[in-house]
C-alpha positions in Angstrom: -39.4 -36.7 -30.6 -37.6 -33.8 -32.4 -36.9 -31.0 -29.8 -36.1 -28.4 -32.5 -39.6 -28.7 -34.0 -41.5 -27.9 -30.7 -41.7 -24.2 -31.5 -41.3 -22.9 -27.9 -37.5 -23.2 -27.6 -35.5 -20.1 -28.6 -32.1 -21.7 -28.1 -31.5 -25.4 -27.9 -28.0 -26.0 -26.8 -28.6 -29.8 -26.6 -28.1 -30.4 -30.3 -24.6 -31.1 -31.5 -24.4 -28.3 -34.1 -25.9 -25.5 -32.0 -24.8 -22.0 -32.9 -26.4 -19.1 -30.9 -26.9 -16.7 -33.8 -30.5 -15.5 -33.0 -30.4 -12.6 -30.6 -33.0 -12.5 -27.8 -35.5 -9.7 -27.7 -33.6 -7.9 -24.9 -30.4 -8.0 -27.0 -31.8 -6.2 -30.0 -30.6 -2.7 -28.9 -27.6 -1.6 -26.8 -28.4 -0.5 -23.3 -27.6 3.2 -22.7 -26.8 2.4 -19.1 -24.5 -0.5 -19.5 -22.0 -0.7 -16.6 -23.0 2.8 -15.4 -24.4 3.2 -12.0 -27.0 5.9 -11.5 -25.3 7.3 -8.4 -22.0 6.5 -6.6 -21.9 7.3 -2.9 -18.5 7.3 -1.1 -18.6 7.2 2.7 -14.9 6.9 3.1 -13.1 10.2 3.7 -10.5 10.4 0.8 -8.0 12.4 3.0 -8.0 10.3 6.2 -9.2 7.0 4.8 -11.7 6.5 7.6 -15.2 5.2 7.1 -18.0 7.6 8.1 -20.9 5.6 9.7 -23.5 8.4 10.0 -23.4 10.7 7.0 -25.9 13.2 8.5 -24.3 16.6 9.0 -20.9 15.7 7.3 -19.6 17.9 4.5 -19.7 16.5 1.0 -19.0 17.2 -2.6 -21.2 16.2 -5.6 -19.3 15.7 -8.8 -21.5 14.4 -11.6 -23.0 11.1 -10.3 -20.4 10.8 -7.5 -21.1 12.1 -3.9 -18.0 12.1 -1.6 -18.4 12.6 2.1 -15.7 14.0 4.4 -15.2 13.8 8.2 -14.7 17.5 8.7 -14.8 20.7 6.7 -11.0 20.9 7.0 -10.6 17.6 5.2 -13.1 18.7 2.5 -11.1 21.9 2.0 -7.8 20.0 1.9 -9.3 17.8 -0.9 -10.5 20.9 -2.8 -7.1 22.6 -2.5 -5.3 19.5 -3.7 -3.7 20.2 -7.2 -5.1 18.1 -10.1 -1.6 17.2 -11.4 0.8 15.3 -9.1 2.9 18.0 -7.4 6.1 16.0 -7.0 8.5 14.5 -9.5 8.8 10.8 -9.2 12.1 9.5 -7.7 12.9 7.1 -10.6 12.1 9.8 -13.2 13.4 13.1 -11.8 13.4 14.9 -15.1 9.7 14.2 -15.8 10.1 14.2 -19.5 6.7 12.5 -20.0 7.9 8.9 -20.1 5.4 6.3 -19.1 6.2 4.8 -15.7 4.3 1.6 -16.7 
């Protein structure tokens, strides 16, 4: 019996010259949400590094699809006051001439 002529098999990888060139129906268009979660929730305080078990009543920041929780308002404010650029010159590159530390 010839398996390729049954008509219900989309891909038959049992044949010796199988080449998967026909896309499945779900693969016809690119997903707009590929590898992108709808919402990211961080329950670890980025300043202290401690996990927050009960998020109720804790301060938080929403940035796009990321919600970050903090232990206290002081750690939230410390995070907000943190400069965007690194404030210190690196020890092995004290002149900071833009060379990659790679």
